[in-house]
N, CA, C, O and the ligand as a Tripos MOL2 file, in Angstrom:
@<TRIPOS>MOLECULE
protein
  273   271    69     0     0
PROTEIN
NO_CHARGES

@<TRIPOS>ATOM
      1 N          77.3040  111.5440   86.2790 N.3       1 MET1
      2 CA         77.7110  110.3460   87.0400 C.3       1 MET1
      3 C          76.8370  109.9520   88.1060 C.2       1 MET1
      4 O          76.4510  108.7840   88.1540 O.2       1 MET1
      5 N          76.4230  110.9220   89.1020 N.am      2 ARG2
      6 CA         75.8610  110.6380   90.0690 C.3       2 ARG2
      7 C          74.2690  110.0100   89.7670 C.2       2 ARG2
      8 O          73.7600  109.1450   90.4790 O.2       2 ARG2
      9 N          73.6890  110.5420   88.7280 N.am      3 GLU3
     10 CA         72.5030  110.1330   88.2020 C.3       3 GLU3
     11 C          72.6570  108.6000   87.5750 C.2       3 GLU3
     12 O          71.7430  107.7830   87.6890 O.2       3 GLU3
     13 N          73.7970  108.3230   86.9600 N.am      4 ALA4
     14 CA         74.0190  107.0470   86.3560 C.3       4 ALA4
     15 C          74.0640  106.0960   87.4110 C.2       4 ALA4
     16 O          73.3990  105.0710   87.2550 O.2       4 ALA4
     17 N          74.7450  106.2440   88.4910 N.am      5 ILE5
     18 CA         74.8200  105.2810   89.5700 C.3       5 ILE5
     19 C          73.4260  105.1600   90.2060 C.2       5 ILE5
     20 O          72.9940  104.0510   90.5220 O.2       5 ILE5
     21 N          72.7760  106.1890   90.3820 N.am      6 LYS6
     22 CA         71.3660  106.1540   90.9800 C.3       6 LYS6
     23 C          70.4570  105.1390   90.2110 C.2       6 LYS6
     24 O          69.7630  104.2690   90.7380 O.2       6 LYS6
     25 N          70.5830  105.4080   88.8310 N.am      7 ARG7
     26 CA         69.8150  104.4520   87.9740 C.3       7 ARG7
     27 C          70.2820  103.0980   87.9890 C.2       7 ARG7
     28 O          69.4640  102.1790   87.9630 O.2       7 ARG7
     29 N          71.6010  102.8670   88.0320 N.am      8 ARG8
     30 CA         72.1420  101.4180   88.1130 C.3       8 ARG8
     31 C          71.5800  100.7460   89.4450 C.2       8 ARG8
     32 O          71.2350   99.5640   89.4740 O.2       8 ARG8
     33 N          71.5230  101.5420   90.4700 N.am      9 ASP9
     34 CA         71.1810  100.9230   91.7210 C.3       9 ASP9
     35 C          69.6910  101.0480   91.8730 C.2       9 ASP9
     36 O          69.1920  100.7940   92.9690 O.2       9 ASP9
     37 N          69.0230  101.3800   90.9730 N.am     10 HIS10
     38 CA         67.3590  101.6850   91.0890 C.3      10 HIS10
     39 C          67.0350  102.7150   92.2140 C.2      10 HIS10
     40 O          65.9560  102.6090   92.7970 O.2      10 HIS10
     41 N          67.8960  103.6920   92.5460 N.am     11 GLY11
     42 CA         67.6390  104.6890   93.3560 C.3      11 GLY11
     43 C          67.3880  104.1590   94.8860 C.2      11 GLY11
     44 O          66.6590  104.7370   95.6930 O.2      11 GLY11
     45 N          68.1020  102.9910   95.1340 N.am     12 LEU12
     46 CA         67.9130  102.4220   96.4250 C.3      12 LEU12
     47 C          69.3570  102.1280   97.0650 C.2      12 LEU12
     48 O          70.3460  101.8760   96.3770 O.2      12 LEU12
     49 N          69.3570  102.1870   98.4020 N.am     13 CYS13
     50 CA         70.5520  101.9550   99.2290 C.3      13 CYS13
     51 C          70.9660  100.4560   98.9120 C.2      13 CYS13
     52 O          70.1390   99.5510   99.0190 O.2      13 CYS13
     53 N          72.1540  100.2490   98.5560 N.am     14 VAL14
     54 CA         72.5930   98.8080   98.1170 C.3      14 VAL14
     55 C          72.7830   97.9650   99.3640 C.2      14 VAL14
     56 O          72.5000   96.7670   99.3890 O.2      14 VAL14
     57 N          73.3170   98.6950  100.4910 N.am     15 LYS15
     58 CA         73.5170   98.0190  101.6200 C.3      15 LYS15
     59 C          72.2320   97.4150  102.3230 C.2      15 LYS15
     60 O          72.2660   96.2840  102.8080 O.2      15 LYS15
     61 N          71.0130   98.2660  102.3620 N.am     16 CYS16
     62 CA         69.8610   98.0580  102.9380 C.3      16 CYS16
     63 C          69.3490   97.0710  102.0310 C.2      16 CYS16
     64 O          68.7800   96.1040  102.5360 O.2      16 CYS16
     65 N          69.4520   97.1440  100.7210 N.am     17 LYS17
     66 CA         68.8500   96.1610   99.7780 C.3      17 LYS17
     67 C          69.4660   94.7730   99.9510 C.2      17 LYS17
     68 O          68.7780   93.7760   99.7300 O.2      17 LYS17
     69 N          70.7210   94.6790  100.3340 N.am     18 SER18
     70 CA         71.3330   93.5110  100.5170 C.3      18 SER18
     71 C          70.7710   92.7450  101.7330 C.2      18 SER18
     72 O          70.9640   91.5500  101.9590 O.2      18 SER18
     73 N          70.0420   93.6090  102.4900 N.am     19 GLN19
     74 CA         69.4830   92.9720  103.8140 C.3      19 GLN19
     75 C          67.7400   92.9360  103.6240 C.2      19 GLN19
     76 O          66.9270   92.8770  104.5460 O.2      19 GLN19
     77 N          67.4720   92.9830  102.3130 N.am     20 ASN20
     78 CA         66.0500   92.8930  102.0590 C.3      20 ASN20
     79 C          65.1850   94.1100  102.5290 C.2      20 ASN20
     80 O          63.9750   94.0870  102.7530 O.2      20 ASN20
     81 N          66.0630   95.2150  102.6390 N.am     21 ARG21
     82 CA         65.1340   96.4480  103.0400 C.3      21 ARG21
     83 C          65.3040   97.3730  101.9640 C.2      21 ARG21
     84 O          66.4080   97.5380  101.4450 O.2      21 ARG21
     85 N          64.1960   98.0360  101.5660 N.am     22 LEU22
     86 CA         64.0920   98.9580  100.3830 C.3      22 LEU22
     87 C          64.1000  100.2970  100.9720 C.2      22 LEU22
     88 O          63.1230  100.7760  101.5480 O.2      22 LEU22
     89 N          65.2200  100.8910  100.8170 N.am     23 VAL23
     90 CA         65.4220  102.2550  101.3660 C.3      23 VAL23
     91 C          66.0580  103.1710  100.2940 C.2      23 VAL23
     92 O          67.1510  102.8960   99.7990 O.2      23 VAL23
     93 N          65.3320  104.2920   99.9400 N.am     24 PRO24
     94 CA         65.8870  105.2050   99.0680 C.3      24 PRO24
     95 C          67.3280  105.7040   99.3190 C.2      24 PRO24
     96 O          67.7050  105.9690  100.4600 O.2      24 PRO24
     97 N          68.1090  105.8260   98.2640 N.am     25 MET25
     98 CA         69.4530  106.1770   98.4940 C.3      25 MET25
     99 C          69.4600  107.7830   98.7330 C.2      25 MET25
    100 O          68.5550  108.4920   98.2940 O.2      25 MET25
    101 N          70.5240  108.2740   99.4440 N.am     26 ASP26
    102 CA         70.7360  109.5790   99.8400 C.3      26 ASP26
    103 C          71.9070  110.1540   99.0780 C.2      26 ASP26
    104 O          71.8470  111.2620   98.5440 O.2      26 ASP26
    105 N          73.0210  109.3410   99.0360 N.am     27 VAL27
    106 CA         74.2720  109.7840   98.6120 C.3      27 VAL27
    107 C          74.8750  108.7860   97.8160 C.2      27 VAL27
    108 O          74.5620  107.6090   97.9920 O.2      27 VAL27
    109 N          75.8080  109.1570   96.8510 N.am     28 VAL28
    110 CA         76.6750  108.1980   96.1360 C.3      28 VAL28
    111 C          78.1260  108.0880   96.8180 C.2      28 VAL28
    112 O          78.9010  109.0420   96.8870 O.2      28 VAL28
    113 N          78.3720  106.8990   97.2760 N.am     29 ASP29
    114 CA         79.4870  106.7360   98.1540 C.3      29 ASP29
    115 C          80.6820  106.1260   97.4300 C.2      29 ASP29
    116 O          80.4520  105.2920   96.5540 O.2      29 ASP29
    117 N          81.9600  106.4720   97.7200 N.am     30 HIS30
    118 CA         83.0570  105.8370   97.0210 C.3      30 HIS30
    119 C          83.3330  104.5000   97.9870 C.2      30 HIS30
    120 O          83.5030  104.5930   99.2030 O.2      30 HIS30
    121 N          83.3460  103.4360   97.3610 N.am     31 ILE31
    122 CA         83.5510  102.2070   98.1380 C.3      31 ILE31
    123 C          85.0620  102.1810   98.7810 C.2      31 ILE31
    124 O          85.2520  101.9860   99.9810 O.2      31 ILE31
    125 N          85.9560  102.3700   97.9700 N.am     32 ILE32
    126 CA         87.3350  102.5970   98.5200 C.3      32 ILE32
    127 C          87.5430  104.2810   98.4940 C.2      32 ILE32
    128 O          87.4720  104.9210   97.4450 O.2      32 ILE32
    129 N          87.7910  104.8480   99.7160 N.am     33 PRO33
    130 CA         87.7930  106.3330   99.6450 C.3      33 PRO33
    131 C          88.8440  106.7890   98.6780 C.2      33 PRO33
    132 O          89.9010  106.1920   98.4770 O.2      33 PRO33
    133 N          88.4330  107.9850   98.0550 N.am     34 ILE34
    134 CA         89.4170  108.5720   97.1740 C.3      34 ILE34
    135 C          90.5950  109.0260   97.7590 C.2      34 ILE34
    136 O          91.5440  109.3230   97.0340 O.2      34 ILE34
    137 N          90.6770  109.1330   99.1150 N.am     35 LYS35
    138 CA         91.6810  109.6090   99.8680 C.3      35 LYS35
    139 C          92.7850  108.5370   99.7190 C.2      35 LYS35
    140 O          93.9660  108.8830   99.7010 O.2      35 LYS35
    141 N          92.4060  107.1920   99.6080 N.am     36 ASP36
    142 CA         93.2170  106.0550   99.4760 C.3      36 ASP36
    143 C          93.7720  105.6690   97.9820 C.2      36 ASP36
    144 O          94.8610  105.1510   97.7350 O.2      36 ASP36
    145 N          92.7380  106.0560   97.0320 N.am     37 ASP37
    146 CA         93.0860  105.8070   95.7310 C.3      37 ASP37
    147 C          92.3270  106.7140   94.7000 C.2      37 ASP37
    148 O          91.2530  106.4640   94.1520 O.2      37 ASP37
    149 N          93.1290  107.8280   94.5550 N.am     38 TRP38
    150 CA         92.5520  108.9820   93.7570 C.3      38 TRP38
    151 C          91.9240  108.4660   92.4030 C.2      38 TRP38
    152 O          90.8660  108.8760   91.9260 O.2      38 TRP38
    153 N          92.8060  107.4300   91.8250 N.am     39 SER39
    154 CA         92.3320  107.1140   90.3420 C.3      39 SER39
    155 C          91.0880  106.4070   90.4690 C.2      39 SER39
    156 O          90.5800  106.1340   89.3810 O.2      39 SER39
    157 N          90.4810  106.0490   91.4390 N.am     40 LEU40
    158 CA         89.0490  105.3900   91.5070 C.3      40 LEU40
    159 C          87.9950  106.3470   91.5860 C.2      40 LEU40
    160 O          86.8420  105.9270   91.6800 O.2      40 LEU40
    161 N          88.2380  107.6490   91.5600 N.am     41 ARG41
    162 CA         87.1160  108.6430   91.7730 C.3      41 ARG41
    163 C          86.1320  108.5560   90.7090 C.2      41 ARG41
    164 O          84.9600  108.7660   91.0230 O.2      41 ARG41
    165 N          86.4110  108.2830   89.5090 N.am     42 LEU42
    166 CA         85.4470  108.2790   88.5050 C.3      42 LEU42
    167 C          85.1870  106.8980   88.0290 C.2      42 LEU42
    168 O          84.6280  106.7420   86.9430 O.2      42 LEU42
    169 N          85.5310  105.9210   88.7230 N.am     43 ASN43
    170 CA         85.2630  104.4950   88.3470 C.3      43 ASN43
    171 C          83.8280  104.0280   88.8610 C.2      43 ASN43
    172 O          83.6450  103.9120   90.0730 O.2      43 ASN43
    173 N          82.8880  103.7780   88.0190 N.am     44 PRO44
    174 CA         81.5620  103.4850   88.2870 C.3      44 PRO44
    175 C          81.6300  102.2770   89.3100 C.2      44 PRO44
    176 O          80.8300  102.2010   90.2430 O.2      44 PRO44
    177 N          82.6760  101.2870   89.0800 N.am     45 GLU45
    178 CA         82.6530  100.1280   90.0620 C.3      45 GLU45
    179 C          83.0530  100.5370   91.4040 C.2      45 GLU45
    180 O          82.9310   99.7400   92.3350 O.2      45 GLU45
    181 N          83.5210  101.7130   91.5880 N.am     46 ASN46
    182 CA         83.9430  102.0770   93.0370 C.3      46 ASN46
    183 C          82.8700  102.9210   93.5340 C.2      46 ASN46
    184 O          83.0470  103.5130   94.5990 O.2      46 ASN46
    185 N          81.6980  103.0600   92.8510 N.am     47 LEU47
    186 CA         80.7570  103.8580   93.4060 C.3      47 LEU47
    187 C          79.3850  103.1190   93.9090 C.2      47 LEU47
    188 O          78.9570  102.2310   93.1730 O.2      47 LEU47
    189 N          78.7880  103.3680   94.9020 N.am     48 GLN48
    190 CA         77.5870  102.6660   95.2730 C.3      48 GLN48
    191 C          76.5710  103.5690   95.9150 C.2      48 GLN48
    192 O          77.0140  104.5110   96.5720 O.2      48 GLN48
    193 N          75.2990  103.4170   95.8190 N.am     49 SER49
    194 CA         74.3070  104.2740   96.3380 C.3      49 SER49
    195 C          74.0800  103.9540   97.8740 C.2      49 SER49
    196 O          74.1380  102.7770   98.2270 O.2      49 SER49
    197 N          73.8680  104.7810   98.6450 N.am     50 LEU50
    198 CA         73.6720  104.4420  100.1560 C.3      50 LEU50
    199 C          72.7930  105.4950  100.6990 C.2      50 LEU50
    200 O          72.7030  106.6120  100.1900 O.2      50 LEU50
    201 N          72.0680  105.0610  101.8750 N.am     51 CYS51
    202 CA         71.2490  105.9710  102.4720 C.3      51 CYS51
    203 C          71.9970  106.6410  103.6090 C.2      51 CYS51
    204 O          73.0350  106.0880  103.9700 O.2      51 CYS51
    205 N          71.5950  107.8280  104.2650 N.am     52 HIS52
    206 CA         72.5160  108.3520  105.2810 C.3      52 HIS52
    207 C          72.9440  107.4270  106.3230 C.2      52 HIS52
    208 O          74.1110  107.4570  106.7140 O.2      52 HIS52
    209 N          72.0520  106.5640  106.8300 N.am     53 ALA53
    210 CA         72.4000  105.7650  107.9440 C.3      53 ALA53
    211 C          73.5840  104.7790  107.5550 C.2      53 ALA53
    212 O          74.4880  104.5520  108.3590 O.2      53 ALA53
    213 N          73.5470  104.2350  106.3680 N.am     54 CYS54
    214 CA         74.6070  103.3950  105.9280 C.3      54 CYS54
    215 C          76.0140  104.1580  105.7420 C.2      54 CYS54
    216 O          77.1060  103.7170  106.1000 O.2      54 CYS54
    217 N          75.7730  105.3660  105.1240 N.am     55 HIS55
    218 CA         76.9520  106.0090  104.7400 C.3      55 HIS55
    219 C          77.7070  106.5070  106.0830 C.2      55 HIS55
    220 O          78.9280  106.4900  106.2360 O.2      55 HIS55
    221 N          76.7950  106.9340  106.9870 N.am     56 ASN56
    222 CA         77.4450  107.3710  108.1010 C.3      56 ASN56
    223 C          78.0690  106.1570  109.0150 C.2      56 ASN56
    224 O          79.0020  106.3360  109.7970 O.2      56 ASN56
    225 N          77.5040  105.0610  108.8310 N.am     57 LEU57
    226 CA         78.1950  103.8810  109.5290 C.3      57 LEU57
    227 C          79.5160  103.5360  108.7940 C.2      57 LEU57
    228 O          80.5300  103.1830  109.3970 O.2      57 LEU57
    229 N          79.4370  103.6550  107.5300 N.am     58 LYS58
    230 CA         80.7120  103.2050  106.8410 C.3      58 LYS58
    231 C          81.7980  104.3410  107.0810 C.2      58 LYS58
    232 O          82.9620  103.9540  107.1900 O.2      58 LYS58
    233 N          81.5380  105.7050  107.1750 N.am     59 THR59
    234 CA         82.5160  106.5700  107.3130 C.3      59 THR59
    235 C          82.9630  106.5030  108.7360 C.2      59 THR59
    236 O          84.1520  106.7020  108.9840 O.2      59 THR59
    237 N          82.0770  106.2300  109.7370 N.am     60 ALA60
    238 CA         82.6060  106.0340  111.0670 C.3      60 ALA60
    239 C          83.6250  104.7410  111.0770 C.2      60 ALA60
    240 O          84.6130  104.8210  111.8080 O.2      60 ALA60
    241 N          83.4690  103.8260  110.4730 N.am     61 LYS61
    242 CA         84.2090  102.6320  110.4460 C.3      61 LYS61
    243 C          85.4800  102.8590  109.8820 C.2      61 LYS61
    244 O          86.5000  102.3450  110.3410 O.2      61 LYS61
    245 N          85.4570  103.7410  108.7310 N.am     62 GLU62
    246 CA         86.8360  104.0020  108.0330 C.3      62 GLU62
    247 C          87.5740  104.8440  108.9400 C.2      62 GLU62
    248 O          88.7830  104.6610  109.0790 O.2      62 GLU62
    249 N          86.9200  105.8170  109.6190 N.am     63 LYS63
    250 CA         87.6220  106.7340  110.4960 C.3      63 LYS63
    251 C          88.3760  105.9110  111.6750 C.2      63 LYS63
    252 O          89.5620  106.1020  111.9430 O.2      63 LYS63
    253 N          87.5740  104.9980  112.3300 N.am     64 ALA64
    254 CA         88.1120  104.0860  113.2980 C.3      64 ALA64
    255 C          89.3830  103.4030  112.7920 C.2      64 ALA64
    256 O          90.4220  103.4180  113.4530 O.2      64 ALA64
    257 N          89.2780  102.8210  111.6370 N.am     65 LYS65
    258 CA         90.2840  101.9900  111.0190 C.3      65 LYS65
    259 C          91.4160  102.9960  110.8130 C.2      65 LYS65
    260 O          92.5440  102.6340  111.1510 O.2      65 LYS65
    261 N          91.2410  104.2600  110.2800 N.am     66 ARG66
    262 CA         92.2320  105.1450  109.9650 C.3      66 ARG66
    263 C          93.0110  105.4690  111.3510 C.2      66 ARG66
    264 O          94.2190  105.6840  111.2570 O.2      66 ARG66
    265 N          92.4330  105.5170  112.5630 N.am     67 GLU67
    266 CA         92.9230  106.0220  113.7490 C.3      67 GLU67
    267 C          93.5720  104.9600  114.4070 C.2      67 GLU67
    268 O          94.2230  105.2290  115.4170 O.2      67 GLU67
    269 N          93.5010  103.7510  113.9890 N.am     68 MET68
    270 CA         94.1280  102.5950  114.8460 C.3      68 MET68
    271 C          95.6740  102.5660  114.7060 C.2      68 MET68
    272 O          96.3330  101.7200  115.3120 O.2      68 MET68
    273 ZN         71.1360  101.8540  103.9080 Zn       69 ZN69
@<TRIPOS>BOND
     1     1     2 1
     2     2     3 1
     3     3     4 2
     4     3     5 am
     5     5     6 1
     6     6     7 1
     7     7     8 2
     8     7     9 am
     9     9    10 1
    10    10    11 1
    11    11    12 2
    12    11    13 am
    13    13    14 1
    14    14    15 1
    15    15    16 2
    16    15    17 am
    17    17    18 1
    18    18    19 1
    19    19    20 2
    20    19    21 am
    21    21    22 1
    22    22    23 1
    23    23    24 2
    24    23    25 am
    25    25    26 1
    26    26    27 1
    27    27    28 2
    28    27    29 am
    29    29    30 1
    30    30    31 1
    31    31    32 2
    32    31    33 am
    33    33    34 1
    34    34    35 1
    35    35    36 2
    36    35    37 am
    37    37    38 1
    38    38    39 1
    39    39    40 2
    40    39    41 am
    41    41    42 1
    42    42    43 1
    43    43    44 2
    44    43    45 am
    45    45    46 1
    46    46    47 1
    47    47    48 2
    48    47    49 am
    49    49    50 1
    50    50    51 1
    51    51    52 2
    52    51    53 am
    53    53    54 1
    54    54    55 1
    55    55    56 2
    56    55    57 am
    57    57    58 1
    58    58    59 1
    59    59    60 2
    60    59    61 am
    61    61    62 1
    62    62    63 1
    63    63    64 2
    64    63    65 am
    65    65    66 1
    66    66    67 1
    67    67    68 2
    68    67    69 am
    69    69    70 1
    70    70    71 1
    71    71    72 2
    72    71    73 am
    73    73    74 1
    74    74    75 1
    75    75    76 2
    76    75    77 am
    77    77    78 1
    78    78    79 1
    79    79    80 2
    80    79    81 am
    81    81    82 1
    82    82    83 1
    83    83    84 2
    84    83    85 am
    85    85    86 1
    86    86    87 1
    87    87    88 2
    88    87    89 am
    89    89    90 1
    90    90    91 1
    91    91    92 2
    92    91    93 am
    93    93    94 1
    94    94    95 1
    95    95    96 2
    96    95    97 am
    97    97    98 1
    98    98    99 1
    99    99   100 2
   100    99   101 am
   101   101   102 1
   102   102   103 1
   103   103   104 2
   104   103   105 am
   105   105   106 1
   106   106   107 1
   107   107   108 2
   108   107   109 am
   109   109   110 1
   110   110   111 1
   111   111   112 2
   112   111   113 am
   113   113   114 1
   114   114   115 1
   115   115   116 2
   116   115   117 am
   117   117   118 1
   118   118   119 1
   119   119   120 2
   120   119   121 am
   121   121   122 1
   122   122   123 1
   123   123   124 2
   124   123   125 am
   125   125   126 1
   126   126   127 1
   127   127   128 2
   128   127   129 am
   129   129   130 1
   130   130   131 1
   131   131   132 2
   132   131   133 am
   133   133   134 1
   134   134   135 1
   135   135   136 2
   136   135   137 am
   137   137   138 1
   138   138   139 1
   139   139   140 2
   140   139   141 am
   141   141   142 1
   142   142   143 1
   143   143   144 2
   144   143   145 am
   145   145   146 1
   146   146   147 1
   147   147   148 2
   148   147   149 am
   149   149   150 1
   150   150   151 1
   151   151   152 2
   152   151   153 am
   153   153   154 1
   154   154   155 1
   155   155   156 2
   156   155   157 am
   157   157   158 1
   158   158   159 1
   159   159   160 2
   160   159   161 am
   161   161   162 1
   162   162   163 1
   163   163   164 2
   164   163   165 am
   165   165   166 1
   166   166   167 1
   167   167   168 2
   168   167   169 am
   169   169   170 1
   170   170   171 1
   171   171   172 2
   172   171   173 am
   173   173   174 1
   174   174   175 1
   175   175   176 2
   176   175   177 am
   177   177   178 1
   178   178   179 1
   179   179   180 2
   180   179   181 am
   181   181   182 1
   182   182   183 1
   183   183   184 2
   184   183   185 am
   185   185   186 1
   186   186   187 1
   187   187   188 2
   188   187   189 am
   189   189   190 1
   190   190   191 1
   191   191   192 2
   192   191   193 am
   193   193   194 1
   194   194   195 1
   195   195   196 2
   196   195   197 am
   197   197   198 1
   198   198   199 1
   199   199   200 2
   200   199   201 am
   201   201   202 1
   202   202   203 1
   203   203   204 2
   204   203   205 am
   205   205   206 1
   206   206   207 1
   207   207   208 2
   208   207   209 am
   209   209   210 1
   210   210   211 1
   211   211   212 2
   212   211   213 am
   213   213   214 1
   214   214   215 1
   215   215   216 2
   216   215   217 am
   217   217   218 1
   218   218   219 1
   219   219   220 2
   220   219   221 am
   221   221   222 1
   222   222   223 1
   223   223   224 2
   224   223   225 am
   225   225   226 1
   226   226   227 1
   227   227   228 2
   228   227   229 am
   229   229   230 1
   230   230   231 1
   231   231   232 2
   232   231   233 am
   233   233   234 1
   234   234   235 1
   235   235   236 2
   236   235   237 am
   237   237   238 1
   238   238   239 1
   239   239   240 2
   240   239   241 am
   241   241   242 1
   242   242   243 1
   243   243   244 2
   244   243   245 am
   245   245   246 1
   246   246   247 1
   247   247   248 2
   248   247   249 am
   249   249   250 1
   250   250   251 1
   251   251   252 2
   252   251   253 am
   253   253   254 1
   254   254   255 1
   255   255   256 2
   256   255   257 am
   257   257   258 1
   258   258   259 1
   259   259   260 2
   260   259   261 am
   261   261   262 1
   262   262   263 1
   263   263   264 2
   264   263   265 am
   265   265   266 1
   266   266   267 1
   267   267   268 2
   268   267   269 am
   269   269   270 1
   270   270   271 1
   271   271   272 2
@<TRIPOS>SUBSTRUCTURE
     1 MET1         2 RESIDUE 1 A MET
     2 ARG2         6 RESIDUE 1 A ARG
     3 GLU3        10 RESIDUE 1 A GLU
     4 ALA4        14 RESIDUE 1 A ALA
     5 ILE5        18 RESIDUE 1 A ILE
     6 LYS6        22 RESIDUE 1 A LYS
     7 ARG7        26 RESIDUE 1 A ARG
     8 ARG8        30 RESIDUE 1 A ARG
     9 ASP9        34 RESIDUE 1 A ASP
    10 HIS10       38 RESIDUE 1 A HIS
    11 GLY11       42 RESIDUE 1 A GLY
    12 LEU12       46 RESIDUE 1 A LEU
    13 CYS13       50 RESIDUE 1 A CYS
    14 VAL14       54 RESIDUE 1 A VAL
    15 LYS15       58 RESIDUE 1 A LYS
    16 CYS16       62 RESIDUE 1 A CYS
    17 LYS17       66 RESIDUE 1 A LYS
    18 SER18       70 RESIDUE 1 A SER
    19 GLN19       74 RESIDUE 1 A GLN
    20 ASN20       78 RESIDUE 1 A ASN
    21 ARG21       82 RESIDUE 1 A ARG
    22 LEU22       86 RESIDUE 1 A LEU
    23 VAL23       90 RESIDUE 1 A VAL
    24 PRO24       94 RESIDUE 1 A PRO
    25 MET25       98 RESIDUE 1 A MET
    26 ASP26      102 RESIDUE 1 A ASP
    27 VAL27      106 RESIDUE 1 A VAL
    28 VAL28      110 RESIDUE 1 A VAL
    29 ASP29      114 RESIDUE 1 A ASP
    30 HIS30      118 RESIDUE 1 A HIS
    31 ILE31      122 RESIDUE 1 A ILE
    32 ILE32      126 RESIDUE 1 A ILE
    33 PRO33      130 RESIDUE 1 A PRO
    34 ILE34      134 RESIDUE 1 A ILE
    35 LYS35      138 RESIDUE 1 A LYS
    36 ASP36      142 RESIDUE 1 A ASP
    37 ASP37      146 RESIDUE 1 A ASP
    38 TRP38      150 RESIDUE 1 A TRP
    39 SER39      154 RESIDUE 1 A SER
    40 LEU40      158 RESIDUE 1 A LEU
    41 ARG41      162 RESIDUE 1 A ARG
    42 LEU42      166 RESIDUE 1 A LEU
    43 ASN43      170 RESIDUE 1 A ASN
    44 PRO44      174 RESIDUE 1 A PRO
    45 GLU45      178 RESIDUE 1 A GLU
    46 ASN46      182 RESIDUE 1 A ASN
    47 LEU47      186 RESIDUE 1 A LEU
    48 GLN48      190 RESIDUE 1 A GLN
    49 SER49      194 RESIDUE 1 A SER
    50 LEU50      198 RESIDUE 1 A LEU
    51 CYS51      202 RESIDUE 1 A CYS
    52 HIS52      206 RESIDUE 1 A HIS
    53 ALA53      210 RESIDUE 1 A ALA
    54 CYS54      214 RESIDUE 1 A CYS
    55 HIS55      218 RESIDUE 1 A HIS
    56 ASN56      222 RESIDUE 1 A ASN
    57 LEU57      226 RESIDUE 1 A LEU
    58 LYS58      230 RESIDUE 1 A LYS
    59 THR59      234 RESIDUE 1 A THR
    60 ALA60      238 RESIDUE 1 A ALA
    61 LYS61      242 RESIDUE 1 A LYS
    62 GLU62      246 RESIDUE 1 A GLU
    63 LYS63      250 RESIDUE 1 A LYS
    64 ALA64      254 RESIDUE 1 A ALA
    65 LYS65      258 RESIDUE 1 A LYS
    66 ARG66      262 RESIDUE 1 A ARG
    67 GLU67      266 RESIDUE 1 A GLU
    68 MET68      270 RESIDUE 1 A MET
    69 ZN69       273 GROUP 0 **** ****
């Protein structure tokens, strides 16, 4: 699964790519956290390639939202 997503996203971080930056991906991220919807865990539509920086940013944002 991880390899399939990596291939789909060309091995690049999709967030950085949307800002015209070509950064190799480090992790496959769940767009909607599986904590929120377990049924999405194997849905490729809910998976995206991210670099560590983007993944940490996203995780921090989600944590902040959760604690509001
Ligand atoms: Zn990135």
